[in-house]
C-alpha positions in Angstrom: 94.8 103.2 146.9 98.9 102.9 147.1 97.9 101.4 143.6 96.1 104.5 142.2 99.3 106.8 143.9 101.3 104.7 141.6 99.9 104.8 138.5 99.1 108.8 138.8 102.8 109.0 139.4 103.6 106.7 136.4 101.2 108.9 134.2 103.1 112.2 135.6 106.5 110.2 135.2 105.5 109.3 131.5 103.5 112.7 130.7 106.6 115.4 131.7 109.0 112.9 129.7 106.8 112.9 126.6 106.5 117.0 126.9 110.4 117.0 126.8 110.5 115.1 123.7 110.6 116.3 120.1 107.7 115.7 118.2 109.8 113.1 115.9 110.8 111.4 119.2 107.3 111.3 120.0 106.1 109.9 116.8 108.7 107.3 116.8 107.5 106.3 120.3 104.2 106.0 119.2 104.6 103.9 116.2 107.1 101.5 118.4 104.0 101.5 121.3 101.6 100.4 118.6 103.9 97.8 117.2 103.8 96.7 121.0 100.2 96.8 121.2 100.9 99.2 124.1 97.9 100.7 124.5 98.7 103.2 127.7 101.6 104.3 126.4 100.4 105.1 122.9 97.5 106.9 124.5 99.9 109.1 126.3 102.1 110.0 123.3 99.1 110.5 121.5 98.0 113.0 123.6 101.0 115.0 123.5 101.1 114.9 119.9 97.7 116.5 119.4 98.4 119.2 122.5 101.0 120.3 120.2 99.1 120.3 117.2 101.4 117.8 115.2 100.5 117.3 111.5 100.7 113.1 112.1 99.0 112.9 115.5 96.1 111.8 113.6 98.3 108.7 112.7 98.9 108.2 116.7 94.9 108.2 117.2 94.5 106.0 114.5 96.7 103.2 115.7 95.1 103.7 119.1 91.6 103.2 117.3 92.6 99.9 115.7 93.9 98.9 119.2 90.9 99.4 120.6 88.5 98.4 117.7 87.4 94.8 119.4 86.1 96.7 122.5 85.0 100.3 121.2 81.3 100.9 121.0 79.6 102.4 118.2 79.3 106.0 119.6 83.3 105.9 120.0 84.3 104.8 116.2 81.4 106.9 115.0 83.3 109.7 116.6 86.5 108.9 115.3 85.0 108.6 111.9 83.8 112.1 112.1 87.0 113.2 113.7 89.0 112.4 110.6 86.0 112.3 107.7 89.1 113.5 105.1 92.2 111.2 106.0 93.1 107.9 103.7 93.0 105.9 106.7 89.4 106.9 107.8 87.9 104.4 105.3 90.1 101.3 106.9 88.8 102.2 110.2 85.1 102.0 108.7 86.0 99.0 107.2 87.2 97.3 110.4 84.0 98.5 112.3 81.9 97.1 109.8 83.7 93.6 110.4 83.1 93.9 114.0 79.6 95.0 113.7 79.3 91.6 111.2 80.5 89.4 113.5 78.5 90.7 116.4 75.6 91.1 114.1 74.4 94.4 114.7 72.7 94.6 110.9 71.3 98.0 112.0 74.3 99.8 112.5 76.3 97.7 109.9 73.5 98.7 107.2 73.7 102.3 108.1 77.3 102.5 107.8 77.8 100.4 104.6 77.0 103.1 101.9 79.5 105.3 103.4 82.3 102.7 102.9 84.5 103.1 99.5 86.9 100.6 99.3 86.5 96.9 97.9 87.0 94.3 101.1 85.7 90.8 100.3 85.1 90.2 104.2 82.6 93.4 104.3 80.9 91.9 101.4 80.2 88.7 103.0 78.9 90.1 106.0 76.6 92.0 104.0 74.9 89.3 102.3 75.0 87.4 105.5 73.1 90.2 107.0 70.9 90.4 104.4 70.0 86.8 104.4 69.5 86.9 108.0 67.2 89.9 107.9 64.9 88.4 105.4 66.3 89.3 102.0 67.7 85.6 101.0 67.4 86.5 97.4 70.6 88.7 97.7 72.6 85.2 97.9 72.6 85.0 94.5 75.1 87.7 94.2 77.8 85.8 95.8 78.3 83.7 92.9 81.0 86.9 92.3 82.8 86.0 95.3 82.5 82.3 95.0 83.8 82.0 91.5 87.2 82.7 92.3 90.5 80.7 93.0 91.6 83.2 95.7 91.2 82.1 99.1 88.5 83.6 100.5 87.9 85.2 104.3 86.6 83.1 106.9 83.4 84.8 107.2 82.6 83.9 103.4 82.2 80.1 104.4 78.9 80.8 106.7 77.5 82.5 103.4 78.7 79.9 101.3 76.8 77.7 103.4 73.6 79.8 102.8 74.1 79.7 99.5 74.4 75.7 99.3 71.5 75.6 101.7 69.4 77.6 99.5 70.4 75.8 96.1 72.0 79.2 94.8 75.4 77.2 94.8 75.5 73.9 92.7 77.2 71.0 92.6 78.4 72.4 89.4 79.4 75.9 90.6 81.2 73.7 93.3 83.4 71.6 90.9 83.8 74.7 88.6 86.1 76.7 91.6 87.6 73.5 92.2 88.7 73.2 88.8 90.0 77.2 89.1 91.8 76.3 92.0 93.5 73.6 90.6 94.2 75.5 87.2 95.7 78.6 89.1 97.8 76.3 91.4 96.2 77.2 94.7 96.2 73.6 96.1 95.2 74.9 99.7 92.2 76.5 98.4 91.3 73.6 96.2 91.5 71.0 99.0 88.6 72.6 100.9 86.2 72.6 97.8 85.1 69.4 97.3 84.0 68.5 101.1 80.9 70.5 100.1 79.9 67.6 97.8 77.8 65.1 99.3 79.3 61.6 99.7 83.1 63.0 99.1 85.3 61.1 101.0 88.2 63.3 103.0 90.6 60.7 102.5 90.7 61.1 99.0 92.2 64.8 99.3 95.5 63.2 99.4 95.4 62.6 95.6 95.4 66.0 94.9 99.0 66.6 95.9 100.2 63.3 94.4 98.8 64.6 91.0 100.3 68.2 92.2 103.9 66.4 92.5 103.9 63.8 89.7 100.9 64.4 87.1 103.4 62.3 84.9 103.3 59.3 87.1 99.4 59.7 87.8 99.0 59.7 84.2 101.1 56.8 83.4 100.1 54.5 85.9 96.6 55.3 85.7 96.4 56.1 89.5 93.0 58.1 89.5 89.7 56.1 88.1 87.9 58.0 85.5 84.6 56.9 86.9 84.1 59.7 89.4 83.8 63.3 88.6 86.7 64.0 91.2 88.6 61.7 89.3 88.2 63.3 85.8 88.8 66.7 87.2 92.3 65.5 88.6 93.0 64.1 85.4 92.1 66.6 83.4 94.5 69.2 85.8 97.5 66.3 85.6 96.9 66.7 81.5 96.9 70.5 82.0 100.1 70.5 83.8 101.8 67.9 81.5 100.7 70.0 78.6 103.0 72.6 79.7 106.3 70.9 79.5 105.7 67.9 77.6 102.9 68.8 75.1 103.3 66.0 72.5 103.4 62.9 75.6 100.3 64.9 76.9 98.4 64.7 73.8 99.0 61.2 73.1 97.3 60.3 76.8 94.6 62.9 75.9 93.6 61.4 72.7 93.5 57.7 74.2 91.1 58.9 77.4 89.1 61.6 75.6 85.9 59.3 75.4 85.6 59.1 78.8 85.1 63.0 79.5 82.0 65.1 78.6 82.1 67.4 75.3 82.6 70.3 77.7 85.3 68.5 79.5 86.8 68.1 76.0 86.4 71.3 75.2 87.9 72.8 78.3 91.2 70.8 77.9 91.4 71.7 74.0 91.1 75.2 75.3 94.0 74.6 77.7 96.4 72.8 75.1 95.9 75.8 72.7 96.5 78.3 75.4 99.8 76.5 76.4 100.5 76.3 72.4 100.1 79.7 71.8 102.4 80.8 74.6 105.2 78.4 72.7 104.1 79.7 69.4 103.1 76.3 68.6 101.6 76.3 65.1 99.4 73.7 66.5 97.6 76.2 68.7 94.8 77.6 66.2 93.4 74.1 65.1 93.1 73.5 69.0 91.6 76.9 69.5 89.1 75.5 66.8 88.1 72.6 68.9 86.6 74.7 72.0 83.0 75.1 71.8 82.4 79.0 71.0 81.8 81.0 73.4 83.5 79.0 76.2 87.3 80.7 76.3 88.2 82.8 79.0 89.8 86.4 78.4 93.5 84.8 78.6 92.3 82.3 75.7 90.7 85.0 73.6 94.0 87.1 74.1 96.5 84.3 73.0 94.1 83.1 70.3 94.5 86.7 69.2 97.9 86.7 69.1 98.2 83.2 67.5 96.5 84.9 64.6 98.6 88.2 64.5 101.9 86.0 64.8 101.3 84.7 61.4 99.3 88.0 60.0 95.9 86.3 59.9 94.0 89.4 60.1 90.6 88.0 59.4 91.1 86.1 62.0 92.6 88.9 64.3 89.5 90.7 63.8 87.1 87.9 64.2 88.5 86.7 67.7 88.7 90.7 69.0 84.8 90.5 68.2 84.5 87.2 70.4 85.9 88.8 73.5 83.5 90.5 76.0 82.9 94.3 75.2 85.2 95.5 78.4 88.0 93.0 76.6 87.4 94.8 73.1 87.9 98.6 74.6 91.5 97.7 76.0 94.0 100.2 74.1 95.7 97.0 73.1 92.6 95.3 71.1 91.3 98.3 69.8 94.7 99.1 68.4 95.4 95.5 66.7 91.2 95.6 65.5 92.4 98.9 63.7 95.5 97.2 62.3 93.6 94.6 61.0 91.2 96.3 59.6 93.5 98.5 57.8 95.5 95.5 56.5 92.3 94.3 55.0 92.1 97.8 53.2 89.1 99.2 55.3 90.9 102.2 56.2 88.2 104.8 57.0 86.9 101.7 59.4 90.1 101.8 60.9 90.5 105.6 61.4 87.6 105.4 63.5 89.5 103.7 66.0 92.5 105.1 65.3 91.7 108.7 65.7 90.0 109.1 69.3 93.3 106.2 70.4 95.8 108.2 68.9 94.7 110.9 71.4 96.0 109.1 74.3 99.7 109.6 75.1 100.8 106.0 75.6 102.5 103.1 73.4 99.3 102.0 71.7 98.4 105.7 71.5 101.8 106.6 69.8 101.2 103.5 66.8 97.7 104.5 66.5 98.8 107.9 65.7 101.4 106.8 63.5 99.2 104.3 61.6 97.3 107.6 60.4 100.1 109.9 59.2 103.5 108.1 60.0 105.0 111.3 61.1 106.4 112.2 64.8 104.7 114.7 66.5 106.4 117.2 68.7 106.3 117.0 72.4 102.9 118.6 73.1 103.0 121.9 75.2 104.0 121.8 78.5 102.1 124.0 81.6 104.3 125.6 83.7 102.8 126.0 87.2 103.6 129.6 89.1 105.4 129.1 92.2 102.3 130.4 94.0 100.3 127.2 92.7 103.2 124.9 94.2 103.0 126.7 97.2 99.6 126.5 97.3 99.4 122.6 97.1 102.6 122.0 99.6 100.3 123.9 102.1 97.7 121.4 102.1 97.1 119.1 105.3 97.4 116.0 103.3 100.3 116.8 101.2 102.2 117.8 104.2 101.4 114.4 106.2 102.8 113.0 102.9 106.0 114.5 103.1 106.2 114.1 107.0 105.6 110.5 106.8 107.9 109.7 104.0 110.6 111.4 106.5 109.8 108.5 109.0 110.1 106.2 105.4 106.6 105.1 105.8 106.1 104.9 101.9 103.2 102.9 101.5 101.2 105.7 104.1 102.8 108.3 102.4 101.8 107.6 99.0 98.2 106.8 100.1 98.2 110.3 101.6 99.3 111.6 98.4 97.0 109.9 96.3 94.2 111.0 98.2 95.2 114.7 98.9 95.3 114.7 94.7 92.2 112.6 94.2 90.0 115.3 92.8 92.9 117.7 91.3 92.7 119.2 87.8 95.6 118.9 85.3 97.5 122.5 86.5 96.8 121.7 90.2 98.5 117.9 89.3 101.3 119.1 87.9 101.8 121.7 90.5 102.1 118.9 92.5 104.4 116.5 90.7 106.8 119.7 90.2 106.7 119.5 94.2 107.5 116.1 94.4 110.2 116.4 91.7 111.9 119.4 93.8 112.1 116.8 96.7 113.5 114.4 94.3 110.6 111.9 94.6 110.7 111.1 91.0 108.4 108.0 91.1 105.7 110.1 92.4 106.2 113.1 90.2 106.0 110.4 87.4 102.9 108.6 88.8 101.2 112.3 89.5 102.3 114.1 86.0 101.1 110.9 84.3 97.3 111.4 85.4 97.0 114.9 83.4 94.2 114.6 80.8 94.7 117.8 78.7 97.3 119.7 80.1 100.5 117.9 80.3 104.5 118.4 81.5 106.4 115.8 79.8 109.5 116.7 82.0 107.6 115.5 84.9 106.7 112.4 83.0 109.7 111.4 82.1 112.7 113.2 84.0 116.4 113.3 83.4 117.7 112.8 86.6 121.3 112.1 87.5 122.2 113.6 83.6 126.0 113.5 83.8 126.6 110.2 84.9 123.5 108.3 82.8 125.1 110.6 79.6 128.5 109.4 80.8 128.2 105.9 80.6 125.5 105.9 77.9 128.6 107.2 75.6 130.9 105.0 77.2 128.7 102.1 76.0 128.0 103.6 72.8 124.0 103.6 73.8 121.2 105.6 72.8 120.5 107.6 76.1 116.5 107.7 75.3 117.1 103.6 75.5 118.9 104.0 78.7 116.1 106.6 80.4 113.6 104.6 78.8 114.4 101.6 80.4 115.6 103.1 83.8 112.2 104.9 84.2 110.4 101.6 83.7 113.0 99.4 86.2 112.8 101.8 89.0 111.3 105.0 88.6 114.7 106.6 89.4 114.8 105.3 93.1 118.3 104.9 93.4 117.6 102.6 96.4 114.8 100.4 94.9 114.8 96.2 95.7 112.6 94.1 93.6 110.7 90.9 95.0 113.6 88.8 93.5 116.6 90.6 94.7 117.3 93.2 91.9 118.7 96.2 93.0 119.3 99.9 92.8 118.5 102.4 89.8 118.8 99.5 86.9 117.3 96.8 88.9 120.8 94.6 88.3 120.3 91.2 90.0 123.3 90.3 92.5 124.7 87.4 90.1 124.3 89.7 87.2 126.0 92.2 89.1 129.3 90.2 90.6 129.4 88.3 86.6 129.5 91.9 84.9 131.9 93.3 87.4 134.5 90.1 86.8 133.6 90.6 83.1 134.6 94.4 82.8 137.7 94.4 85.2 136.2 96.0 88.0 138.6 95.6 90.7 137.7 95.6 94.3 134.1 94.8 93.8 131.6 93.5 96.7 127.7 93.5 96.5 127.2 96.5 98.7 128.5 98.5 95.8 125.1 97.6 93.9 123.6 100.1 95.6 126.3 102.9 94.5 124.7 104.9 92.0 126.9 105.5 89.6 128.6 101.7 89.9 125.0 100.3 89.7 124.8 102.4 86.2 127.7 101.5 84.9 126.8 98.0 85.8 123.6 98.3 84.1 124.7 100.0 81.1 127.7 97.5 80.3 124.7 94.9 80.6 122.6 96.8 78.0 125.3 96.7 75.6 125.9 93.5 76.1 122.4 92.5 75.4 122.4 94.8 72.5 125.8 92.8 71.0 123.9 89.6 71.6 120.8 90.4 69.7 122.3 91.7 66.9 121.9 95.0 67.7 117.8 95.0 67.8 116.6 97.4 70.7 113.5 95.3 70.9 115.1 92.3 71.4 117.9 93.1 74.2 115.5 95.2 75.8 113.2 91.9 76.4 116.6 90.2 77.5 117.2 92.9 79.8 114.3 91.9 81.8 113.9 87.7 80.8 117.1 86.6 79.7 118.8 86.5 76.4 117.9 83.0 75.5 114.5 83.4 76.0 114.6 86.7 73.9 115.8 84.9 71.1 114.0 82.0 71.4 110.6 84.4 71.0 111.8 85.4 67.5 110.0 83.5 64.6 111.5 81.6 61.4 110.6 84.7 59.3 111.3 88.1 59.9 108.6 89.9 62.5 107.4 93.3 62.4 108.4 94.8 66.1 105.1 95.6 67.5 104.3 91.8 66.9 107.4 90.3 68.7 106.4 92.6 71.6 102.9 91.8 71.5 103.5 88.2 71.4 106.1 87.6 74.2 104.6 85.0 76.5 105.8 86.6 79.9 102.8 88.8 81.0 105.3 91.1 82.8 108.2 91.1 80.1 105.6 92.0 77.2 104.3 94.9 79.2 107.8 95.9 80.2 109.1 95.8 76.3 106.2 98.2 75.3 106.7 100.6 78.3 110.4 101.2 77.7 110.3 101.3 74.2 107.5 104.1 74.7 109.4 105.4 77.0 112.5 105.8 74.9 110.3 107.4 72.4 109.2 110.0 74.6 112.8 110.5 75.9 113.9 111.0 72.5 111.9 114.1 71.7 113.0 115.6 75.0 116.5 114.8 74.8 116.6 115.6 70.9 118.8 112.3 70.5 118.1 109.4 67.4 114.3 111.3 66.7 112.4 107.8 65.2 108.6 106.6 65.2 107.9 104.3 67.5 107.7 101.4 64.8 111.2 102.8 63.3 112.5 102.4 67.0 111.0 98.9 67.2 112.4 97.6 63.8 111.8 94.3 62.2 112.9 91.4 64.4 115.3 89.2 62.1 114.1 85.5 61.5 115.5 83.3 64.5 118.6 80.6 64.2 120.9 82.4 66.0 123.0 80.9 68.7 124.0 82.0 71.9 127.4 81.2 73.3 128.4 79.6 77.0 128.6 83.0 78.3 125.2 83.9 77.3 123.8 81.1 79.7 121.5 82.6 82.4 
């Protein structure tokens, strides 16, 4: 009895304290309670927020549901889902519930709820396959091949499905070796180590060979450490050759030519494809000959893309067209390959066929869309007319519960949740509503959200929201100081940070212009910026000053070629120089054949951004092709100053 009285008294005390707290304090304490897995305190704070009708009270209730999920009965979880049918976290709760149902094999409830689940979740998919197999639909296991054929580490419950697939002979030994090869190729060594155990007769003691070939492939090949007599041994030797071909292609080729008689035609084809891919990324002329050694229909999407880029690099238009035709339909439909197929046709004087591609592509306001438009007329179109929302439209958007939750979540620096709320609230907006939402975000100086939202319109646009010009005085001042095209500076900054001045990348780049700390220190010393310290990189004016100085520096290094300077800003000057050809190269071809996927996309987006900014700012109006120019033949040298 004394214990009950004590608990009752504690509840009253917590309740009276909670009532004295503001909603901000309640929410903060609720979040802390969730992190501490304090069910009792979280429940109390949730009740208080709900009683006060606080807009973020559902999040506290959501956290409480997650804490109680493992013990909650079906009725409780279903009641929660029905209580919040239109919040972005509801489907995540449904997913966790489905996993709990699958774990305890409540298949009736599982399959009743599964059609309502809209997210992609491999664990849920594996439970679904397992449940169907257990309830008599063994044929469903065949769809598990899509889950198996990946180098990614899959959830633990998928292993049970893979066991069933193997017992039902849906998963063959060839399938097992194929995934092993994929995992090794992608460097997923921990995944690869767990795969061969599914092969009967495989010795677990041989697993250590994986580490040996991963750590020193050259030594393994030179000393012939691993026998070619077994499938496992051949796979490891193929992997060693693949790794060596990236850095020592001639040496790897010499070894391969000596041992290839020990391999099947399929294995030979595979490795020639890998040799060709690495060579294509190096812009090695041998790539095309090695691609020709690959069995037809066996190149993957990445290899086909680089086979096409190899042909593009030397302007072999018939080969480019033929390679694009080899691609899967979905890959051919990508804007990049629609554009280059159109170019290949035009260069072969098939003008009508090219225009059939260019006309619809030109309606897409994107990098490739602009290039297609210029192929049709080589004229600069004006900025499309903008739709400006009325105040009542903006206020209507601001009053939506989902938008209000997004605003509140951002106040608490819960950016991921805020974006999820915003995306969910705007998912079915028409163009007018989307522009009104973007305007609302811009007024709050959420420039990244404004850009993302404005970019989604299809027929009506507001390019001042897609390409905003915040901090104009500083941007203009430092651009003039460095004699830079302001449109280029804005285009690069938009791509670097979406104008979030506190942005920080995974590799440590910071601020509006995403300057690396070491680079910032080097720039500050070079330009005589006295009293500089690493903390200053986050100051808005200092960051822009450092970034524009480095833009000027890369532009000078690249002989005033903006396209190469953009590549240098992202990947370093020596790489940008190395990617040039021995003959002059069209800017669009240089950009398309940049080996790094991130840098290639970055450069194209920056140049597209600069094109649109120039129209908006009225500065240095050029076609996109003119802006990218022609890249002069390589051969220039870099001074010691330019070493990255």
